[in-house]
PDB file of N, CA, C and O in Angstrom:
ATOM      1  N   MET A   1     287.961  48.149 223.596  1.00  0.00           N
ATOM      2  CA  MET A   1     288.397  47.918 224.951  1.00  0.00           C
ATOM      3  C   MET A   1     289.017  46.542 225.080  1.00  0.00           C
ATOM      4  O   MET A   1     288.589  45.577 224.449  1.00  0.00           O
ATOM      5  N   ILE A   2     290.019  46.484 225.901  1.00  0.00           N
ATOM      6  CA  ILE A   2     290.707  45.227 226.144  1.00  0.00           C
ATOM      7  C   ILE A   2     290.278  44.709 227.519  1.00  0.00           C
ATOM      8  O   ILE A   2     290.142  45.480 228.468  1.00  0.00           O
ATOM      9  N   ALA A   3     290.071  43.407 227.610  1.00  0.00           N
ATOM     10  CA  ALA A   3     289.603  42.814 228.862  1.00  0.00           C
ATOM     11  C   ALA A   3     290.599  43.042 230.003  1.00  0.00           C
ATOM     12  O   ALA A   3     290.192  43.184 231.156  1.00  0.00           O
ATOM     13  N   LYS A   4     291.899  43.079 229.694  1.00  0.00           N
ATOM     14  CA  LYS A   4     292.899  43.327 230.736  1.00  0.00           C
ATOM     15  C   LYS A   4     292.681  44.689 231.385  1.00  0.00           C
ATOM     16  O   LYS A   4     292.796  44.832 232.602  1.00  0.00           O
ATOM     17  N   GLU A   5     292.368  45.683 230.568  1.00  0.00           N
ATOM     18  CA  GLU A   5     292.115  47.029 231.101  1.00  0.00           C
ATOM     19  C   GLU A   5     290.881  47.029 231.989  1.00  0.00           C
ATOM     20  O   GLU A   5     290.846  47.695 233.024  1.00  0.00           O
ATOM     21  N   LEU A   6     289.882  46.286 231.579  1.00  0.00           N
ATOM     22  CA  LEU A   6     288.639  46.253 232.341  1.00  0.00           C
ATOM     23  C   LEU A   6     288.824  45.580 233.695  1.00  0.00           C
ATOM     24  O   LEU A   6     288.188  45.974 234.673  1.00  0.00           O
ATOM     25  N   LYS A   7     289.678  44.580 233.761  1.00  0.00           N
ATOM     26  CA  LYS A   7     289.872  43.849 235.009  1.00  0.00           C
ATOM     27  C   LYS A   7     290.568  44.693 236.070  1.00  0.00           C
ATOM     28  O   LYS A   7     290.462  44.403 237.262  1.00  0.00           O
ATOM     29  N   THR A   8     291.282  45.738 235.642  1.00  0.00           N
ATOM     30  CA  THR A   8     291.964  46.591 236.610  1.00  0.00           C
ATOM     31  C   THR A   8     291.047  47.669 237.177  1.00  0.00           C
ATOM     32  O   THR A   8     291.382  48.301 238.178  1.00  0.00           O
ATOM     33  N   LYS A   9     289.904  47.882 236.554  1.00  0.00           N
ATOM     34  CA  LYS A   9     288.977  48.918 237.022  1.00  0.00           C
ATOM     35  C   LYS A   9     288.114  48.406 238.165  1.00  0.00           C
ATOM     36  O   LYS A   9     287.917  47.202 238.329  1.00  0.00           O
ATOM     37  N   THR A  10     287.604  49.347 238.950  1.00  0.00           N
ATOM     38  CA  THR A  10     286.702  48.992 240.038  1.00  0.00           C
ATOM     39  C   THR A  10     285.301  48.758 239.474  1.00  0.00           C
ATOM     40  O   THR A  10     285.000  49.204 238.367  1.00  0.00           O
ATOM     41  N   PRO A  11     284.445  48.065 240.220  1.00  0.00           N
ATOM     42  CA  PRO A  11     283.077  47.856 239.738  1.00  0.00           C
ATOM     43  C   PRO A  11     282.324  49.163 239.468  1.00  0.00           C
ATOM     44  O   PRO A  11     281.520  49.231 238.539  1.00  0.00           O
ATOM     45  N   ASP A  12     282.578  50.192 240.268  1.00  0.00           N
ATOM     46  CA  ASP A  12     281.905  51.476 240.034  1.00  0.00           C
ATOM     47  C   ASP A  12     282.343  52.095 238.713  1.00  0.00           C
ATOM     48  O   ASP A  12     281.523  52.643 237.976  1.00  0.00           O
ATOM     49  N   GLN A  13     283.627  52.009 238.418  1.00  0.00           N
ATOM     50  CA  GLN A  13     284.127  52.531 237.143  1.00  0.00           C
ATOM     51  C   GLN A  13     283.550  51.739 235.977  1.00  0.00           C
ATOM     52  O   GLN A  13     283.238  52.305 234.930  1.00  0.00           O
ATOM     53  N   LEU A  14     283.411  50.440 236.158  1.00  0.00           N
ATOM     54  CA  LEU A  14     282.842  49.610 235.103  1.00  0.00           C
ATOM     55  C   LEU A  14     281.378  49.961 234.861  1.00  0.00           C
ATOM     56  O   LEU A  14     280.925  50.012 233.717  1.00  0.00           O
ATOM     57  N   ARG A  15     280.647  50.202 235.935  1.00  0.00           N
ATOM     58  CA  ARG A  15     279.235  50.570 235.780  1.00  0.00           C
ATOM     59  C   ARG A  15     279.100  51.918 235.073  1.00  0.00           C
ATOM     60  O   ARG A  15     278.198  52.104 234.255  1.00  0.00           O
ATOM     61  N   ASP A  16     279.993  52.856 235.387  1.00  0.00           N
ATOM     62  CA  ASP A  16     279.970  54.157 234.712  1.00  0.00           C
ATOM     63  C   ASP A  16     280.253  53.997 233.221  1.00  0.00           C
ATOM     64  O   ASP A  16     279.609  54.636 232.389  1.00  0.00           O
ATOM     65  N   SER A  17     281.210  53.148 232.892  1.00  0.00           N
ATOM     66  CA  SER A  17     281.527  52.884 231.483  1.00  0.00           C
ATOM     67  C   SER A  17     280.346  52.231 230.783  1.00  0.00           C
ATOM     68  O   SER A  17     280.048  52.537 229.629  1.00  0.00           O
ATOM     69  N   LEU A  18     279.683  51.339 231.485  1.00  0.00           N
ATOM     70  CA  LEU A  18     278.528  50.651 230.925  1.00  0.00           C
ATOM     71  C   LEU A  18     277.407  51.635 230.603  1.00  0.00           C
ATOM     72  O   LEU A  18     276.783  51.549 229.545  1.00  0.00           O
ATOM     73  N   VAL A  19     277.155  52.560 231.508  1.00  0.00           N
ATOM     74  CA  VAL A  19     276.116  53.571 231.282  1.00  0.00           C
ATOM     75  C   VAL A  19     276.474  54.442 230.075  1.00  0.00           C
ATOM     76  O   VAL A  19     275.616  54.744 229.246  1.00  0.00           O
ATOM     77  N   ALA A  20     277.740  54.840 229.983  1.00  0.00           N
ATOM     78  CA  ALA A  20     278.174  55.678 228.865  1.00  0.00           C
ATOM     79  C   ALA A  20     278.025  54.940 227.535  1.00  0.00           C
ATOM     80  O   ALA A  20     277.596  55.529 226.543  1.00  0.00           O
ATOM     81  N   LEU A  21     278.372  53.671 227.512  1.00  0.00           N
ATOM     82  CA  LEU A  21     278.249  52.897 226.276  1.00  0.00           C
ATOM     83  C   LEU A  21     276.788  52.705 225.881  1.00  0.00           C
ATOM     84  O   LEU A  21     276.447  52.748 224.698  1.00  0.00           O
ATOM     85  N   LYS A  22     275.936  52.495 226.868  1.00  0.00           N
ATOM     86  CA  LYS A  22     274.519  52.331 226.556  1.00  0.00           C
ATOM     87  C   LYS A  22     273.919  53.617 226.001  1.00  0.00           C
ATOM     88  O   LYS A  22     273.065  53.572 225.115  1.00  0.00           O
ATOM     89  N   LYS A  23     274.360  54.761 226.517  1.00  0.00           N
ATOM     90  CA  LYS A  23     273.897  56.039 225.978  1.00  0.00           C
ATOM     91  C   LYS A  23     274.362  56.220 224.535  1.00  0.00           C
ATOM     92  O   LYS A  23     273.613  56.691 223.678  1.00  0.00           O
ATOM     93  N   GLU A  24     275.618  55.835 224.286  1.00  0.00           N
ATOM     94  CA  GLU A  24     276.142  55.960 222.932  1.00  0.00           C
ATOM     95  C   GLU A  24     275.389  55.034 221.970  1.00  0.00           C
ATOM     96  O   GLU A  24     275.093  55.418 220.838  1.00  0.00           O
ATOM     97  N   ALA A  25     275.087  53.826 222.423  1.00  0.00           N
ATOM     98  CA  ALA A  25     274.331  52.886 221.591  1.00  0.00           C
ATOM     99  C   ALA A  25     272.940  53.435 221.288  1.00  0.00           C
ATOM    100  O   ALA A  25     272.439  53.286 220.173  1.00  0.00           O
ATOM    101  N   PHE A  26     272.324  54.063 222.268  1.00  0.00           N
ATOM    102  CA  PHE A  26     271.010  54.677 222.080  1.00  0.00           C
ATOM    103  C   PHE A  26     271.073  55.752 221.000  1.00  0.00           C
ATOM    104  O   PHE A  26     270.221  55.807 220.112  1.00  0.00           O
ATOM    105  N   ASN A  27     272.093  56.608 221.086  1.00  0.00           N
ATOM    106  CA  ASN A  27     272.248  57.670 220.093  1.00  0.00           C
ATOM    107  C   ASN A  27     272.528  57.107 218.700  1.00  0.00           C
ATOM    108  O   ASN A  27     272.034  57.634 217.703  1.00  0.00           O
ATOM    109  N   LEU A  28     273.310  56.050 218.635  1.00  0.00           N
ATOM    110  CA  LEU A  28     273.610  55.439 217.340  1.00  0.00           C
ATOM    111  C   LEU A  28     272.361  54.815 216.713  1.00  0.00           C
ATOM    112  O   LEU A  28     272.189  54.855 215.495  1.00  0.00           O
ATOM    113  N   ARG A  29     271.493  54.240 217.547  1.00  0.00           N
ATOM    114  CA  ARG A  29     270.248  53.680 217.009  1.00  0.00           C
ATOM    115  C   ARG A  29     269.390  54.774 216.391  1.00  0.00           C
ATOM    116  O   ARG A  29     268.770  54.563 215.349  1.00  0.00           O
ATOM    117  N   PHE A  30     269.350  55.942 217.027  1.00  0.00           N
ATOM    118  CA  PHE A  30     268.589  57.051 216.462  1.00  0.00           C
ATOM    119  C   PHE A  30     269.211  57.532 215.154  1.00  0.00           C
ATOM    120  O   PHE A  30     268.499  57.837 214.197  1.00  0.00           O
ATOM    121  N   GLN A  31     270.533  57.599 215.117  1.00  0.00           N
ATOM    122  CA  GLN A  31     271.204  58.011 213.887  1.00  0.00           C
ATOM    123  C   GLN A  31     270.919  57.024 212.762  1.00  0.00           C
ATOM    124  O   GLN A  31     270.736  57.425 211.612  1.00  0.00           O
ATOM    125  N   GLN A  32     270.882  55.745 213.087  1.00  0.00           N
ATOM    126  CA  GLN A  32     270.603  54.744 212.070  1.00  0.00           C
ATOM    127  C   GLN A  32     269.172  54.875 211.558  1.00  0.00           C
ATOM    128  O   GLN A  32     268.919  54.725 210.362  1.00  0.00           O
ATOM    129  N   ALA A  33     268.253  55.152 212.449  1.00  0.00           N
ATOM    130  CA  ALA A  33     266.844  55.276 212.066  1.00  0.00           C
ATOM    131  C   ALA A  33     266.616  56.479 211.158  1.00  0.00           C
ATOM    132  O   ALA A  33     265.752  56.449 210.282  1.00  0.00           O
ATOM    133  N   THR A  34     267.391  57.531 211.370  1.00  0.00           N
ATOM    134  CA  THR A  34     267.213  58.736 210.553  1.00  0.00           C
ATOM    135  C   THR A  34     268.142  58.760 209.342  1.00  0.00           C
ATOM    136  O   THR A  34     268.114  59.704 208.552  1.00  0.00           O
ATOM    137  N   GLY A  35     268.966  57.719 209.199  1.00  0.00           N
ATOM    138  CA  GLY A  35     269.849  57.635 208.045  1.00  0.00           C
ATOM    139  C   GLY A  35     271.110  58.461 208.162  1.00  0.00           C
ATOM    140  O   GLY A  35     271.760  58.726 207.151  1.00  0.00           O
ATOM    141  N   GLN A  36     271.478  58.874 209.359  1.00  0.00           N
ATOM    142  CA  GLN A  36     272.654  59.714 209.557  1.00  0.00           C
ATOM    143  C   GLN A  36     273.881  58.920 210.009  1.00  0.00           C
ATOM    144  O   GLN A  36     274.967  59.486 210.136  1.00  0.00           O
ATOM    145  N   LEU A  37     273.722  57.632 210.251  1.00  0.00           N
ATOM    146  CA  LEU A  37     274.821  56.824 210.771  1.00  0.00           C
ATOM    147  C   LEU A  37     275.812  56.517 209.656  1.00  0.00           C
ATOM    148  O   LEU A  37     275.448  55.950 208.625  1.00  0.00           O
ATOM    149  N   GLU A  38     277.065  56.897 209.874  1.00  0.00           N
ATOM    150  CA  GLU A  38     278.097  56.666 208.865  1.00  0.00           C
ATOM    151  C   GLU A  38     278.918  55.422 209.170  1.00  0.00           C
ATOM    152  O   GLU A  38     279.255  54.662 208.261  1.00  0.00           O
ATOM    153  N   ASN A  39     279.245  55.205 210.451  1.00  0.00           N
ATOM    154  CA  ASN A  39     280.087  54.087 210.829  1.00  0.00           C
ATOM    155  C   ASN A  39     279.223  53.007 211.482  1.00  0.00           C
ATOM    156  O   ASN A  39     279.026  53.010 212.697  1.00  0.00           O
ATOM    157  N   THR A  40     278.716  52.094 210.671  1.00  0.00           N
ATOM    158  CA  THR A  40     277.821  51.063 211.197  1.00  0.00           C
ATOM    159  C   THR A  40     278.565  50.044 212.049  1.00  0.00           C
ATOM    160  O   THR A  40     277.956  49.382 212.890  1.00  0.00           O
ATOM    161  N   ALA A  41     279.865  49.908 211.846  1.00  0.00           N
ATOM    162  CA  ALA A  41     280.651  48.951 212.630  1.00  0.00           C
ATOM    163  C   ALA A  41     280.739  49.380 214.093  1.00  0.00           C
ATOM    164  O   ALA A  41     280.978  48.550 214.970  1.00  0.00           O
ATOM    165  N   ARG A  42     280.547  50.664 214.357  1.00  0.00           N
ATOM    166  CA  ARG A  42     280.630  51.159 215.741  1.00  0.00           C
ATOM    167  C   ARG A  42     279.545  50.538 216.619  1.00  0.00           C
ATOM    168  O   ARG A  42     279.774  50.276 217.799  1.00  0.00           O
ATOM    169  N   MET A  43     278.366  50.302 216.045  1.00  0.00           N
ATOM    170  CA  MET A  43     277.282  49.693 216.825  1.00  0.00           C
ATOM    171  C   MET A  43     277.688  48.302 217.299  1.00  0.00           C
ATOM    172  O   MET A  43     277.445  47.942 218.451  1.00  0.00           O
ATOM    173  N   ASN A  44     278.299  47.526 216.423  1.00  0.00           N
ATOM    174  CA  ASN A  44     278.734  46.178 216.777  1.00  0.00           C
ATOM    175  C   ASN A  44     279.833  46.234 217.840  1.00  0.00           C
ATOM    176  O   ASN A  44     279.838  45.429 218.772  1.00  0.00           O
ATOM    177  N   ALA A  45     280.755  47.176 217.702  1.00  0.00           N
ATOM    178  CA  ALA A  45     281.849  47.312 218.668  1.00  0.00           C
ATOM    179  C   ALA A  45     281.310  47.678 220.049  1.00  0.00           C
ATOM    180  O   ALA A  45     281.785  47.161 221.060  1.00  0.00           O
ATOM    181  N   ILE A  46     280.333  48.558 220.091  1.00  0.00           N
ATOM    182  CA  ILE A  46     279.743  48.958 221.376  1.00  0.00           C
ATOM    183  C   ILE A  46     279.047  47.773 222.027  1.00  0.00           C
ATOM    184  O   ILE A  46     279.170  47.558 223.233  1.00  0.00           O
ATOM    185  N   ARG A  47     278.314  47.003 221.224  1.00  0.00           N
ATOM    186  CA  ARG A  47     277.618  45.848 221.772  1.00  0.00           C
ATOM    187  C   ARG A  47     278.602  44.859 222.392  1.00  0.00           C
ATOM    188  O   ARG A  47     278.334  44.293 223.452  1.00  0.00           O
ATOM    189  N   LYS A  48     279.730  44.653 221.735  1.00  0.00           N
ATOM    190  CA  LYS A  48     280.743  43.738 222.255  1.00  0.00           C
ATOM    191  C   LYS A  48     281.407  44.297 223.510  1.00  0.00           C
ATOM    192  O   LYS A  48     281.711  43.549 224.438  1.00  0.00           O
ATOM    193  N   ASP A  49     281.633  45.611 223.540  1.00  0.00           N
ATOM    194  CA  ASP A  49     282.222  46.232 224.729  1.00  0.00           C
ATOM    195  C   ASP A  49     281.293  46.102 225.931  1.00  0.00           C
ATOM    196  O   ASP A  49     281.743  45.852 227.049  1.00  0.00           O
ATOM    197  N   VAL A  50     279.991  46.274 225.693  1.00  0.00           N
ATOM    198  CA  VAL A  50     279.012  46.116 226.773  1.00  0.00           C
ATOM    199  C   VAL A  50     279.068  44.688 227.311  1.00  0.00           C
ATOM    200  O   VAL A  50     279.022  44.474 228.522  1.00  0.00           O
ATOM    201  N   ALA A  51     279.167  43.722 226.416  1.00  0.00           N
ATOM    202  CA  ALA A  51     279.238  42.323 226.842  1.00  0.00           C
ATOM    203  C   ALA A  51     280.508  42.066 227.649  1.00  0.00           C
ATOM    204  O   ALA A  51     280.478  41.341 228.643  1.00  0.00           O
ATOM    205  N   ARG A  52     281.625  42.658 227.222  1.00  0.00           N
ATOM    206  CA  ARG A  52     282.884  42.481 227.965  1.00  0.00           C
ATOM    207  C   ARG A  52     282.766  43.042 229.378  1.00  0.00           C
ATOM    208  O   ARG A  52     283.195  42.414 230.346  1.00  0.00           O
ATOM    209  N   ILE A  53     282.182  44.226 229.483  1.00  0.00           N
ATOM    210  CA  ILE A  53     282.047  44.862 230.791  1.00  0.00           C
ATOM    211  C   ILE A  53     281.140  44.032 231.697  1.00  0.00           C
ATOM    212  O   ILE A  53     281.441  43.834 232.874  1.00  0.00           O
ATOM    213  N   LYS A  54     280.042  43.554 231.148  1.00  0.00           N
ATOM    214  CA  LYS A  54     279.131  42.732 231.948  1.00  0.00           C
ATOM    215  C   LYS A  54     279.807  41.445 232.408  1.00  0.00           C
ATOM    216  O   LYS A  54     279.580  40.987 233.528  1.00  0.00           O
ATOM    217  N   THR A  55     280.631  40.868 231.552  1.00  0.00           N
ATOM    218  CA  THR A  55     281.349  39.645 231.914  1.00  0.00           C
ATOM    219  C   THR A  55     282.308  39.908 233.060  1.00  0.00           C
ATOM    220  O   THR A  55     282.364  39.134 234.015  1.00  0.00           O
ATOM    221  N   VAL A  56     283.065  40.996 232.972  1.00  0.00           N
ATOM    222  CA  VAL A  56     284.030  41.321 234.025  1.00  0.00           C
ATOM    223  C   VAL A  56     283.300  41.628 235.330  1.00  0.00           C
ATOM    224  O   VAL A  56     283.758  41.226 236.400  1.00  0.00           O
ATOM    225  N   LEU A  57     282.177  42.332 235.258  1.00  0.00           N
ATOM    226  CA  LEU A  57     281.403  42.623 236.471  1.00  0.00           C
ATOM    227  C   LEU A  57     280.917  41.318 237.126  1.00  0.00           C
ATOM    228  O   LEU A  57     280.954  41.182 238.349  1.00  0.00           O
ATOM    229  N   THR A  58     280.466  40.371 236.310  1.00  0.00           N
ATOM    230  CA  THR A  58     280.018  39.095 236.837  1.00  0.00           C
ATOM    231  C   THR A  58     281.158  38.334 237.486  1.00  0.00           C
ATOM    232  O   THR A  58     280.981  37.719 238.538  1.00  0.00           O
ATOM    233  N   GLN A  59     282.337  38.373 236.857  1.00  0.00           N
ATOM    234  CA  GLN A  59     283.495  37.696 237.424  1.00  0.00           C
ATOM    235  C   GLN A  59     283.893  38.324 238.755  1.00  0.00           C
ATOM    236  O   GLN A  59     284.217  37.614 239.707  1.00  0.00           O
ATOM    237  N   LYS A  60     283.869  39.646 238.822  1.00  0.00           N
ATOM    238  CA  LYS A  60     284.222  40.322 240.070  1.00  0.00           C
ATOM    239  C   LYS A  60     283.209  40.000 241.165  1.00  0.00           C
ATOM    240  O   LYS A  60     283.587  39.834 242.324  1.00  0.00           O
ATOM    241  N   ALA A  61     281.927  39.909 240.813  1.00  0.00           N
ATOM    242  CA  ALA A  61     280.912  39.571 241.804  1.00  0.00           C
ATOM    243  C   ALA A  61     281.104  38.146 242.305  1.00  0.00           C
ATOM    244  O   ALA A  61     280.911  37.876 243.491  1.00  0.00           O
ATOM    245  N   ALA A  62     281.481  37.238 241.423  1.00  0.00           N
ATOM    246  CA  ALA A  62     281.715  35.855 241.826  1.00  0.00           C
ATOM    247  C   ALA A  62     282.926  35.758 242.748  1.00  0.00           C
ATOM    248  O   ALA A  62     282.916  34.984 243.705  1.00  0.00           O
ATOM    249  N   GLU A  63     283.970  36.537 242.468  1.00  0.00           N
ATOM    250  CA  GLU A  63     285.143  36.534 243.330  1.00  0.00           C
ATOM    251  C   GLU A  63     284.816  37.091 244.716  1.00  0.00           C
ATOM    252  O   GLU A  63     285.312  36.598 245.729  1.00  0.00           O
ATOM    253  N   ALA A  64     283.979  38.120 244.742  1.00  0.00           N
ATOM    254  CA  ALA A  64     283.615  38.732 246.017  1.00  0.00           C
ATOM    255  C   ALA A  64     282.739  37.798 246.854  1.00  0.00           C
ATOM    256  O   ALA A  64     282.765  37.848 248.084  1.00  0.00           O
ATOM    257  N   ALA A  65     281.975  36.958 246.185  1.00  0.00           N
ATOM    258  CA  ALA A  65     281.086  36.041 246.892  1.00  0.00           C
ATOM    259  C   ALA A  65     281.827  34.883 247.541  1.00  0.00           C
ATOM    260  O   ALA A  65     281.310  34.235 248.451  1.00  0.00           O
ATOM    261  N   LYS A  66     283.037  34.628 247.069  1.00  0.00           N
ATOM    262  CA  LYS A  66     283.799  33.492 247.613  1.00  0.00           C
ATOM    263  C   LYS A  66     284.305  33.745 248.985  1.00  0.00           C
ATOM    264  O   LYS A  66     284.962  32.883 249.570  1.00  0.00           O
TER     265      LYS A  66
END
């Protein structure tokens, strides 16, 4: 995900994306525990995407508070 794309989304859309990514991360953790995970780099990418979304949500909240 690119931060520019995230900034154009509404907070509700960002929260929906965040929930979807967290579900995917949960499933990947189970795959890793059972030895079925093939693409280990995906876990790192999801973690970074979650951080990007949280950052954009925080920025939008700060703008709304002004």
